[in-house]
N, C-alpha and C positions, 0 to 999 in steps of 0.2 A: 711735612706729613709722610708717613711709610705708606708705600703701596704693597699689598699683600698679593701674592698669586693664589690661585684657587687652590692649589696643594697647601701652601702655607696656611691659608685660611681655615681649610678643613682640619688640619693638623691641630691648629690652635683650639678649635672647638673640641676635637676629639680629646685633647690633653686636658681641657679644662673639666670636661665630664669625667675623665678618668681619675683625676686628683681630687674631685669634691666627692667626700664620704656620703653626702646625702643622696647621691645617685647609685650607691652601693647597697647591696642586700636590701632590696625594696619587695614588699609583698603586695601584689594587686590582684584583684580579682575581676572577672568579666566573662563574656560569651565568646566561644572560639568561632572564627568566621575565616573564609578563604584558605582553608588549611590546604598545604601544598607540600609534597614530599619530593625533594629535588633529587636529581640521579647521583648526586654527590653525597648523599646521606644526611644532608642538612634539611631540617623542617621549618617552613616558614608558615606563619598564620597570623591573623588580626585578632586583637583582643578588644571587643567593643562593649559599650553599654548604650544607653539611651542617646547619648549626645556626642560621644567621642570614641576614638580608636588608636590603638597603637600597634606598630608592627613588632611581632615577635620572631625570634630565631632559637632553634635548638640546634646545638652543634652535633657533629655526627658521632662523637663520642657518646652522647647521651641520648641520641635519636632511637637507638634500638630499644631501649627500655621505655623512656617517656612517650614515644611515639604511640604505643599501644594504649595510652590512658586518655587520648584526646581524640575527638572528632568534631565536625561542624555541629554546632549547636550545644556543644557541652559547656557547662558552667564549671570554671576551674579557678583554683586559688595558685598563684606561682610565686616562686622565689627567685630572683636574679638581679642583674645589673643593667642600668642604662647606659649604651655606648653610641657613639656617632659612627655611622657607617659613610665612608668617604665616597663609595661608589654611588649610592643612591642619594647621598646628600641630606639625610635625615637621620633622626635618632632612632634606635632599635632597641628592644628589650631582649638582653640575653638570658635565657631561661636556664636555671640551674637545677631547679626541683619543681616538681608539681605537688603541692601539700595536699590538694583534694580536688576531686573532679565528681560532678554529679550531672544527671540527665536534665536539660533544660526543659521547663514546663512547655515552652514552644515546641520543642522536638517531640515531646511525648504527645502532645495534641495532633501533630502533624503524622506521627506514626498510627495513632488511632484513626484518623481520617482515611489513611492509606489502606488500612486493614478493612474499613467499613466500605470503601470504594471498591476493592478488590473483591468481597463478598457480593456486592452488587453487580459484578460483572463488567465494570468501567475498563479493566484492563485485560479483558478476554481477547485473544488473538482472532478467534473465529467472528467476532463482532467488528472487527477493524474493515473499514471501507477502502476499497481498491481505488487508486489514483486512475484517472482517465489517461490513456496513452497519448491522446492529442487534445490537450485543453485549449479551448478558443480565449477564455478569460480567467486570470488568476486574480482573486481578492488577497489583500494584504491588510492585516489588522496590525497596526503599529502606530507610532508617533509620526506626525508630519513632519516634525522639525528635526529628527534624527537622521543620521546617515544611513540607517538600515534601508529605508524605502528606496533610496537611490542605488545602494548596492544590489538589491533585489533586482530592480527594473533593468540596470545595466548588465548584469550576468544574464538575465533571461533574454533581453534583446540581442545580446551577442550569440545566444544559442538559436533563437527563433524569433526573427523579427515580425512574424504574422501573430503572435500572441498578445492579446490586450491585458492591461492592468487596471485594476480599481483599488483605491485607497480607502480603507475605513479607519479614519483618523481617530485615535484614542490615546490616553495616557497609558504608559507602560510601568509606571512606578508611583507609589504613594498610596493613601488609604482607600481611594475610590477606583484604583486602576482595574481590579478584577471584575467589579461590576461594569466599568466602560467598556472593557474587551468583550465581557459577555453580551451586552447589548448590541455590539457590533455584529457578533457572530450570529444573533437571532435576526437582526435586520438583514443581513446576507441572506440568509435562508429564507426570509419572507418576501424577497424580490420577486417580480414576475419572471425576469430572466437572471437568475442567480449565477454566479461564478462557478467554474468547474472544480475548483480548488481554493482553499483558504490556507494562507500561510499566516500564523500568528508570530511576530517576531519582535526582539529586541536585541541591542548590542550586548557587549560586555558590561561588568559592573560587580558591584560587592555581592557577596552571597546572601545577605539579607534583603538585597533589592529584588531576590526573587519570589518574595512572599506572595505577590499577587498571583503567580503562577501556580501556587499551591492552594489556592482558596476555592472552596465547593461551588460557588456561583459560576465561576468560570468553567470547571470542569464539567457541571451539569449542562452548560450551554454547548460545549464541545461534543459530549456523550450524546446528546439529541440531535446534534446537527446532521442534515442530510447530506450536506456537502463534506468531501473528504478534508480533513485538516491535518496540516503540517505544523508541528511546532519546532520553532527556530529560535530558542531563547538565548543562544550564544555562549552557553557555559559548558564545554564539552565534558568536565569532569564532574559537574553537579548535575543530578537528575532530578527534575521537577515532577509533580505529580501530573502537570500538563504533558510532559513527555510520555509518561505511561498512558494517559487517556487518549492522547492524540492517534489518528491512524498511522502517521509516519512522524519519525523523529529526526531533525536535521541538527547537527552540531553547531552550525552557524547559519544565518541567514543567507551567505552565498550559497552554500551548499543545499538550502532549501529551494532556492530558484534552480539550481542544477537538477534536483529531484523533480521539480514540477514541470519544467519546461523541457520538452524533448530537444535534442540537438537536430537542427534542421538538415545539416550536411550528412549526419548519420542516417537520418531518414531516408534522404536521397540515395545515399549508398546502398542502403539496404532495399530499396525499390528496384535500383539497377541489377543489384544482385539477384534478387527474386525473380526478376524479368529473365535474366540469363538462364536461371536454373529452369523456369517454365519453358522457355525457348528449346532448352536442351532436350527436356522430357518429351515436348511436342515433336520435335526432329526425331527422336529415338523411336517414338510410336509409329510415326510415318514410315521410317525405315523398316521397322518390323514388319509393318502391314504390306508394304511393297514387296518384301521377300516372300511372304506368305502368298500373295497374289501371283507372284513370278512362279513360285513352286506349283500353285495350282493350275497356271496355265501350262506349264510344262508337262505336267501329267495328262492334262487334256489333249494336248498336241500328241503325245505319245499313244494314248487311247484311240484318237481320232485317226491316227496313221495306221494303227493295227485293225481298224474297222470295228472295235468292240462298241465304240459309242454309237455308230449306225445300228448295229444289232440291238443294243439296249433300247434305242429310240423304237425301233420296229416293234419290239416286244411290249413296250408301253402302250403304244397306239393300237396293238392288237388286243391287249387285255383291256383297254379302255372301250372298244368296240363291244367285245363280248359283254362287259359289265353294263355297258348302257342298253344293249338288247334284253338283258335279263331283267333290268329294272323295269324297263318298258313293259315286259310281258307280266311281271308281277303286278303292276298299277293296273293293267288292262284287265287281268284276271279279278282283281279285287272290285273294280268298277262293275264287271258283269254280276259278280256276287251280289253287291248291294243293290243293284237294279232288279235283280230276281227277288230278293227278299221285299223290296218296296213294292213290286207288283203282287206278290202274295198277300201282304197287308191290305193293299187296295181291294183285293177280290174278296177278303174275309170282311164280315160284319163285326159290330163291336163286341157281341156276344161271344162269338167265336174266339176273338182276342183274348177275353176275360178268361174263357175256359181253358185256353191254351195256357194263360198265364199262371192259373191255379195248378194245372197239371205240372208245369215246370217246377212250381214251389214244393208240390207234394212228392216229387220224384225222389227216390233214394240215392244217397251219395254213391257214385261210381257207376251208375247205369245210364245208358245213352238216352237222351231226350229226344 
């Protein structure tokens, strides 16, 4: 029995596909997913239907023209050949022509929902909630079985080991995933001591797996959340409606942890830096005050030596004595005047007082009474 090397086996499969006419000039239809423009000029994407997928490639000679006719979610009819890719070890559809391309009904519904949400203010910058600078607890809405939860906690712990984490376990893929995640967001908001930040996260995957993150039930929960929400769907090139509705978007779950959890070492360095700055400000203020005091003392000593201070002090004391005497005299005169008036009133009867009062009221203006 002959033993083939990997290279020989790959060449055997590739040769069989290339020789068999059944794999040439094939026309297939499906929905574009995971569209990727490689820096070399080659375009890669998946063509999917309800049950299957096939990887497709457009060479750089045709990509400039054909690339403008496709985007994620587009329904296309393509003509090409099935080949075997030795590097990836799987068959690949080499696209020669795009016979037709139409907007997918799913994409049209998504676009309508996006416009509706935008009109309702779901994406407004001024409605975004600010993340707390020093969170004590971070809530994570994701699957308990995936690697995402471990990546977030590990990254957060390395940055600041005093932050606590709460897992709100949910499905992130499938028909009920959006409703499950929305329920967890609502539950976190209803807690007596809710987390300071919520991270809604999932790892990588196919573009069609992002459907739950584009559904209205989840977006409503995020928009109404009193807790700031970070979206970390894990698709840097694909923007979901959750990314637009969330308060902050992270390209990966790891980046979400870096955004949510402040670096403890950085905080300590900032505190030390601020302490040194404050210390310098206080020291400068004290030095300035010291110089002013020394200047004042110098002037005082000069005046004291010249005798001006003593002369000014004598003048102040003299004026104070004169003012005190005058005030006492004014007060004494006022007392005498009041006593004389009281004696006069006591000698007069009630009738004399009334007559005097009428006389005063009847006097002409400007005449002495």
